[in-house]
N, CA, C and O atoms as a printed pandas DataFrame, in Angstrom:
     atom_number atom_name residue_name chain_id  residue_number  x_coord  y_coord  z_coord
0              1         N          UNK        A               1    0.831   -1.172    0.000
1              2        CA          UNK        A               1    0.000    0.000    0.000
2              3         C          UNK        A               1    0.884    1.247    0.000
3              4         O          UNK        A               1    1.874    1.307    0.729
4              5         N          UNK        A               2    0.537    2.216   -0.797
5              6        CA          UNK        A               2    1.287    3.457   -0.883
6              7         C          UNK        A               2    0.741    4.447    0.128
7              8         O          UNK        A               2   -0.463    4.689    0.202
8              9         N          UNK        A               3    1.656    5.016    0.905
9             10        CA          UNK        A               3    1.223    6.022    1.874
10            11         C          UNK        A               3    1.089    7.360    1.176
11            12         O          UNK        A               3    1.868    7.689    0.282
12            13         N          UNK        A               4    0.103    8.119    1.586
13            14        CA          UNK        A               4   -0.155    9.421    1.005
14            15         C          UNK        A               4    0.280   10.522    1.961
15            16         O          UNK        A               4    0.310   10.329    3.176
16            17         N          UNK        A               5    0.613   11.668    1.402
17            18        CA          UNK        A               5    0.948   12.827    2.214
18            19         C          UNK        A               5   -0.336   13.347    2.858
19            20         O          UNK        A               5   -1.428   12.932    2.472
20            21         N          UNK        A               6   -0.220   14.247    3.830
21            22        CA          UNK        A               6   -1.431   14.783    4.475
22            23         C          UNK        A               6   -2.418   15.423    3.495
23            24         O          UNK        A               6   -3.617   15.469    3.772
24            25         N          UNK        A               7   -1.928   15.918    2.350
25            26        CA          UNK        A               7   -2.835   16.531    1.379
26            27         C          UNK        A               7   -3.442   15.508    0.418
27            28         O          UNK        A               7   -4.130   15.881   -0.532
28            29         N          UNK        A               8   -3.189   14.222    0.660
29            30        CA          UNK        A               8   -3.801   13.171   -0.138
30            31         C          UNK        A               8   -3.033   12.777   -1.388
31            32         O          UNK        A               8   -3.503   11.955   -2.175
32            33         N          UNK        A               9   -1.853   13.360   -1.576
33            34        CA          UNK        A               9   -1.041   13.025   -2.743
34            35         C          UNK        A               9    0.050   12.028   -2.362
35            36         O          UNK        A               9    0.482   11.970   -1.211
36            37         N          UNK        A              10    0.481   11.255   -3.333
37            38        CA          UNK        A              10    1.568   10.313   -3.117
38            39         C          UNK        A              10    2.895   11.068   -3.147
39            40         O          UNK        A              10    3.063   12.005   -3.927
40            41         N          UNK        A              11    3.833   10.661   -2.300
41            42        CA          UNK        A              11    5.163   11.264   -2.322
42            43         C          UNK        A              11    5.822   11.046   -3.676
43            44         O          UNK        A              11    5.617   10.019   -4.323
44            45         N          UNK        A              12    6.617   12.027   -4.096
45            46        CA          UNK        A              12    7.341   11.931   -5.354
46            47         C          UNK        A              12    8.812   12.263   -5.121
47            48         O          UNK        A              12    9.162   12.983   -4.186
48            49         N          UNK        A              13    9.663   11.724   -5.989
49            50        CA          UNK        A              13   11.094   11.995   -5.968
50            51         C          UNK        A              13   11.455   12.771   -7.218
51            52         O          UNK        A              13   10.863   12.550   -8.274
52            53         N          UNK        A              14   12.417   13.676   -7.117
53            54        CA          UNK        A              14   13.028   14.256   -8.306
54            55         C          UNK        A              14   14.083   13.265   -8.795
55            56         O          UNK        A              14   14.384   12.286   -8.112
56            57         N          UNK        A              15   14.635   13.516   -9.964
57            58        CA          UNK        A              15   15.703   12.652  -10.469
58            59         C          UNK        A              15   16.891   12.674   -9.514
59            60         O          UNK        A              15   17.490   11.632   -9.247
60            61         N          UNK        A              16   17.233   13.840   -9.002
61            62        CA          UNK        A              16   18.355   13.951   -8.053
62            63         C          UNK        A              16   18.080   13.168   -6.770
63            64         O          UNK        A              16   18.966   12.487   -6.254
64            65         N          UNK        A              17   16.862   13.266   -6.262
65            66        CA          UNK        A              17   16.508   12.537   -5.044
66            67         C          UNK        A              17   16.521   11.033   -5.274
67            68         O          UNK        A              17   16.983   10.275   -4.421
68            69         N          UNK        A              18   16.013   10.597   -6.428
69            70        CA          UNK        A              18   16.017    9.168   -6.743
70            71         C          UNK        A              18   17.442    8.663   -6.874
71            72         O          UNK        A              18   17.778    7.600   -6.351
72            73         N          UNK        A              19   18.282    9.418   -7.567
73            74        CA          UNK        A              19   19.681    9.016   -7.734
74            75         C          UNK        A              19   20.381    8.917   -6.377
75            76         O          UNK        A              19   21.105    7.955   -6.120
76            77         N          UNK        A              20   20.168    9.899   -5.520
77            78        CA          UNK        A              20   20.775    9.875   -4.188
78            79         C          UNK        A              20   20.266    8.684   -3.381
79            80         O          UNK        A              20   21.040    8.023   -2.689
80            81         N          UNK        A              21   18.971    8.414   -3.468
81            82        CA          UNK        A              21   18.374    7.292   -2.744
82            83         C          UNK        A              21   18.983    5.961   -3.187
83            84         O          UNK        A              21   19.223    5.076   -2.365
84            85         N          UNK        A              22   19.229    5.827   -4.491
85            86        CA          UNK        A              22   19.792    4.585   -5.036
86            87         C          UNK        A              22   21.317    4.576   -5.028
87            88         O          UNK        A              22   21.938    3.577   -5.392
88            89         N          UNK        A              23   21.926    5.701   -4.608
89            90        CA          UNK        A              23   23.384    5.837   -4.549
90            91         C          UNK        A              23   24.025    5.657   -5.921
91            92         O          UNK        A              23   25.028    4.960   -6.074
92            93         N          UNK        A              24   23.417    6.307   -6.918
93            94        CA          UNK        A              24   23.951    6.342   -8.283
94            95         C          UNK        A              24   23.919    7.793   -8.748
95            96         O          UNK        A              24   23.317    8.645   -8.094
96            97         N          UNK        A              25   24.563    8.073   -9.872
97            98        CA          UNK        A              25   24.535    9.432  -10.401
98            99         C          UNK        A              25   23.205    9.688  -11.119
99           100         O          UNK        A              25   22.495    8.758  -11.502
100          101         N          UNK        A              26   22.894   10.961  -11.286
101          102        CA          UNK        A              26   21.703   11.321  -12.062
102          103         C          UNK        A              26   21.809   10.760  -13.467
103          104         O          UNK        A              26   20.806   10.350  -14.052
104          105         N          UNK        A              27   23.023   10.737  -14.016
105          106        CA          UNK        A              27   23.216   10.253  -15.380
106          107         C          UNK        A              27   22.793    8.796  -15.519
107          108         O          UNK        A              27   22.277    8.400  -16.564
108          109         N          UNK        A              28   23.005    7.998  -14.484
109          110        CA          UNK        A              28   22.569    6.593  -14.526
110          111         C          UNK        A              28   21.058    6.526  -14.717
111          112         O          UNK        A              28   20.567    5.732  -15.519
112          113         N          UNK        A              29   20.322    7.351  -13.987
113          114        CA          UNK        A              29   18.863    7.369  -14.126
114          115         C          UNK        A              29   18.475    7.806  -15.534
115          116         O          UNK        A              29   17.617    7.188  -16.163
116          117         N          UNK        A              30   19.105    8.873  -16.030
117          118        CA          UNK        A              30   18.817    9.340  -17.383
118          119         C          UNK        A              30   19.137    8.262  -18.421
119          120         O          UNK        A              30   18.361    8.044  -19.350
120          121         N          UNK        A              31   20.275    7.593  -18.264
121          122        CA          UNK        A              31   20.663    6.547  -19.215
122          123         C          UNK        A              31   19.677    5.376  -19.196
123          124         O          UNK        A              31   19.300    4.862  -20.249
124          125         N          UNK        A              32   19.265    4.961  -18.008
125          126        CA          UNK        A              32   18.284    3.878  -17.904
126          127         C          UNK        A              32   16.984    4.263  -18.598
127          128         O          UNK        A              32   16.409    3.459  -19.332
128          129         N          UNK        A              33   16.523    5.480  -18.371
129          130        CA          UNK        A              33   15.284    5.921  -19.016
130          131         C          UNK        A              33   15.451    5.997  -20.526
131          132         O          UNK        A              33   14.549    5.612  -21.270
132          133         N          UNK        A              34   16.600    6.491  -20.987
133          134        CA          UNK        A              34   16.859    6.599  -22.423
134          135         C          UNK        A              34   16.831    5.218  -23.087
135          136         O          UNK        A              34   16.391    5.081  -24.229
136          137         N          UNK        A              35   17.303    4.199  -22.366
137          138        CA          UNK        A              35   17.329    2.829  -22.887
138          139         C          UNK        A              35   16.032    2.071  -22.629
139          140         O          UNK        A              35   15.946    0.875  -22.906
140          141         N          UNK        A              36   15.030    2.756  -22.104
141          142        CA          UNK        A              36   13.738    2.116  -21.844
142          143         C          UNK        A              36   13.744    1.208  -20.633
143          144         O          UNK        A              36   12.868    0.352  -20.501
144          145         N          UNK        A              37   14.719    1.376  -19.738
145          146        CA          UNK        A              37   14.834    0.499  -18.572
146          147         C          UNK        A              37   14.646    1.222  -17.250
147          148         O          UNK        A              37   14.767    0.612  -16.187
148          149         N          UNK        A              38   14.352    2.508  -17.301
149          150        CA          UNK        A              38   14.218    3.290  -16.080
150          151         C          UNK        A              38   12.791    3.331  -15.587
151          152         O          UNK        A              38   11.881    2.825  -16.244
152          153         N          UNK        A              39   12.598    3.934  -14.426
153          154        CA          UNK        A              39   11.243    4.050  -13.876
154          155         C          UNK        A              39   10.410    5.047  -14.677
155          156         O          UNK        A              39   10.939    5.991  -15.264
156          157         N          UNK        A              40    9.106    4.819  -14.690
157          158        CA          UNK        A              40    8.208    5.768  -15.346
158          159         C          UNK        A              40    8.142    7.032  -14.516
159          160         O          UNK        A              40    8.069    6.983  -13.288
160          161         N          UNK        A              41    8.168    8.150  -15.191
161          162        CA          UNK        A              41    8.098    9.427  -14.497
162          163         C          UNK        A              41    7.139   10.361  -15.208
163          164         O          UNK        A              41    6.527    9.997  -16.212
164          165         N          UNK        A              42    7.015   11.558  -14.681
165          166        CA          UNK        A              42    6.183   12.579  -15.315
166          167         C          UNK        A              42    6.881   13.917  -15.143
167          168         O          UNK        A              42    7.655   14.117  -14.206
168          169         N          UNK        A              43    6.598   14.818  -16.052
169          170        CA          UNK        A              43    7.225   16.127  -16.012
170          171         C          UNK        A              43    6.386   17.131  -15.219
171          172         O          UNK        A              43    5.162   17.186  -15.334
172          173         N          UNK        A              44    7.084   17.909  -14.425
173          174        CA          UNK        A              44    6.520   19.094  -13.793
174          175         C          UNK        A              44    7.438   20.210  -14.267
175          176         O          UNK        A              44    8.539   20.397  -13.748
176          177         N          UNK        A              45    6.967   20.942  -15.256
177          178        CA          UNK        A              45    7.855   21.890  -15.923
178          179         C          UNK        A              45    8.918   21.101  -16.667
179          180         O          UNK        A              45    8.599   20.203  -17.446
180          181         N          UNK        A              46   10.169   21.429  -16.433
181          182        CA          UNK        A              46   11.267   20.718  -17.087
182          183         C          UNK        A              46   11.802   19.560  -16.257
183          184         O          UNK        A              46   12.588   18.753  -16.753
184          185         N          UNK        A              47   11.390   19.474  -15.019
185          186        CA          UNK        A              47   11.927   18.462  -14.100
186          187         C          UNK        A              47   11.065   17.205  -14.107
187          188         O          UNK        A              47    9.837   17.285  -14.105
188          189         N          UNK        A              48   11.719   16.041  -14.114
189          190        CA          UNK        A              48   11.026   14.767  -14.001
190          191         C          UNK        A              48   10.730   14.464  -12.541
191          192         O          UNK        A              48   11.512   14.802  -11.652
192          193         N          UNK        A              49    9.601   13.829  -12.307
193          194        CA          UNK        A              49    9.223   13.368  -10.975
194          195         C          UNK        A              49    8.835   11.899  -11.082
195          196         O          UNK        A              49    8.382   11.433  -12.128
196          197         N          UNK        A              50    9.020   11.185   -9.988
197          198        CA          UNK        A              50    8.725    9.750   -9.940
198          199         C          UNK        A              50    7.929    9.467   -8.678
199          200         O          UNK        A              50    8.362    9.818   -7.581
200          201         N          UNK        A              51    6.771    8.836   -8.820
201          202        CA          UNK        A              51    5.988    8.486   -7.635
202          203         C          UNK        A              51    6.647    7.298   -6.936
203          204         O          UNK        A              51    7.312    6.474   -7.565
204          205         N          UNK        A              52    6.449    7.233   -5.637
205          206        CA          UNK        A              52    7.016    6.143   -4.847
206          207         C          UNK        A              52    6.498    4.797   -5.350
207          208         O          UNK        A              52    7.256    3.829   -5.411
208          209         N          UNK        A              53    5.218    4.726   -5.709
209          210        CA          UNK        A              53    4.667    3.447   -6.183
210          211         C          UNK        A              53    5.321    3.022   -7.502
211          212         O          UNK        A              53    5.560    1.832   -7.707
212          213         N          UNK        A              54    5.614    3.969   -8.397
213          214        CA          UNK        A              54    6.297    3.629   -9.658
214          215         C          UNK        A              54    7.729    3.174   -9.397
215          216         O          UNK        A              54    8.210    2.236  -10.032
216          217         N          UNK        A              55    8.405    3.833   -8.470
217          218        CA          UNK        A              55    9.765    3.434   -8.120
218          219         C          UNK        A              55    9.764    2.027   -7.552
219          220         O          UNK        A              55   10.588    1.197   -7.934
220          221         N          UNK        A              56    8.838    1.759   -6.637
221          222        CA          UNK        A              56    8.761    0.426   -6.031
222          223         C          UNK        A              56    8.454   -0.645   -7.070
223          224         O          UNK        A              56    9.050   -1.721   -7.042
224          225         N          UNK        A              57    7.530   -0.362   -7.988
225          226        CA          UNK        A              57    7.194   -1.330   -9.044
226          227         C          UNK        A              57    8.403   -1.574   -9.944
227          228         O          UNK        A              57    8.677   -2.714  -10.319
228          229         N          UNK        A              58    9.121   -0.516  -10.290
229          230        CA          UNK        A              58   10.308   -0.624  -11.136
230          231         C          UNK        A              58   11.390   -1.450  -10.443
231          232         O          UNK        A              58   12.009   -2.314  -11.064
232          233         N          UNK        A              59   11.615   -1.188   -9.170
233          234        CA          UNK        A              59   12.615   -1.957   -8.422
234          235         C          UNK        A              59   12.212   -3.424   -8.321
235          236         O          UNK        A              59   13.058   -4.312   -8.424
236          237         N          UNK        A              60   10.938   -3.675   -8.121
237          238        CA          UNK        A              60   10.449   -5.060   -8.046
238          239         C          UNK        A              60   10.701   -5.796   -9.361
239          240         O          UNK        A              60   11.105   -6.959   -9.355
240          241         N          UNK        A              61   10.463   -5.121  -10.487
241          242        CA          UNK        A              61   10.708   -5.725  -11.800
242          243         C          UNK        A              61   12.178   -6.045  -12.012
243          244         O          UNK        A              61   12.511   -7.003  -12.709
244          245         N          UNK        A              62   13.054   -5.254  -11.421
245          246        CA          UNK        A              62   14.490   -5.421  -11.609
246          247         C          UNK        A              62   15.098   -6.403  -10.616
247          248         O          UNK        A              62   16.271   -6.755  -10.740
248          249         N          UNK        A              63   14.325   -6.850   -9.638
249          250        CA          UNK        A              63   14.843   -7.758   -8.609
250          251         C          UNK        A              63   15.176   -9.112   -9.204
251          252         O          UNK        A              63   14.457   -9.635  -10.057
252          253         N          UNK        A              64   16.288   -9.670   -8.731
253          254        CA          UNK        A              64   16.653  -11.026   -9.145
254          255         C          UNK        A              64   15.749  -12.010   -8.418
255          256         O          UNK        A              64   15.552  -11.905   -7.208
256          257         N          UNK        A              65   15.200  -12.967   -9.158
257          258        CA          UNK        A              65   14.376  -13.975   -8.483
258          259         C          UNK        A              65   15.252  -14.865   -7.618
259          260         O          UNK        A              65   16.384  -15.183   -7.982
260          261         N          UNK        A              66   14.726  -15.259   -6.484
261          262        CA          UNK        A              66   15.445  -16.154   -5.604
262          263         C          UNK        A              66   14.800  -17.528   -5.729
263          264         O          UNK        A              66   13.617  -17.703   -5.437
264          265         N          UNK        A              67   15.591  -18.495   -6.166
265          266        CA          UNK        A              67   15.034  -19.842   -6.315
266          267         C          UNK        A              67   15.068  -20.548   -4.966
267          268         O          UNK        A              67   15.901  -20.242   -4.112
268          269         N          UNK        A              68   14.158  -21.491   -4.787
269          270        CA          UNK        A              68   14.102  -22.229   -3.533
270          271         C          UNK        A              68   15.385  -22.997   -3.354
271          272         O          UNK        A              68   15.910  -23.582   -4.302
272          273         N          UNK        A              69   15.889  -22.997   -2.137
273          274        CA          UNK        A              69   17.112  -23.727   -1.831
274          275         C          UNK        A              69   18.373  -22.996   -2.237
275          276         O          UNK        A              69   19.468  -23.544   -2.113
276          277         N          UNK        A              70   18.244  -21.771   -2.719
277          278        CA          UNK        A              70   19.427  -21.018   -3.138
278          279         C          UNK        A              70   20.250  -20.662   -1.900
279          280         O          UNK        A              70   19.707  -20.361   -0.838
280          281         N          UNK        A              71   21.554  -20.702   -2.061
281          282        CA          UNK        A              71   22.467  -20.378   -0.969
282          283         C          UNK        A              71   23.115  -19.041   -1.270
283          284         O          UNK        A              71   23.526  -18.779   -2.401
284          285         N          UNK        A              72   23.204  -18.202   -0.258
285          286        CA          UNK        A              72   23.841  -16.892   -0.414
286          287         C          UNK        A              72   25.324  -17.111   -0.699
287          288         O          UNK        A              72   25.998  -17.802    0.065
288          289         N          UNK        A              73   25.838  -16.543   -1.772
289          290        CA          UNK        A              73   27.215  -16.786   -2.207
290          291         C          UNK        A              73   28.222  -15.840   -1.555
291          292         O          UNK        A              73   29.367  -15.770   -2.001
292          293         N          UNK        A              74   27.830  -15.123   -0.526
293          294        CA          UNK        A              74   28.776  -14.194    0.118
294          295         C          UNK        A              74   29.796  -14.909    0.906
295          296         O          UNK        A              74   30.664  -14.277    1.509
């Protein structure tokens, strides 16, 4: 379930905030989007924004599946 802000809107990230959250450069986010592999976003003026639910869905799609009986290789 996505939590909403007090005004009833879902939290959003800017590209800079998303990059900082994922510990990557902004360019990585831009490159992923350019290659059709980044999270869906929307424009507010010239700046891209990403809803938390879209980020979570995108991260879920990118997650490696864990097979039963798999052993952590660390």
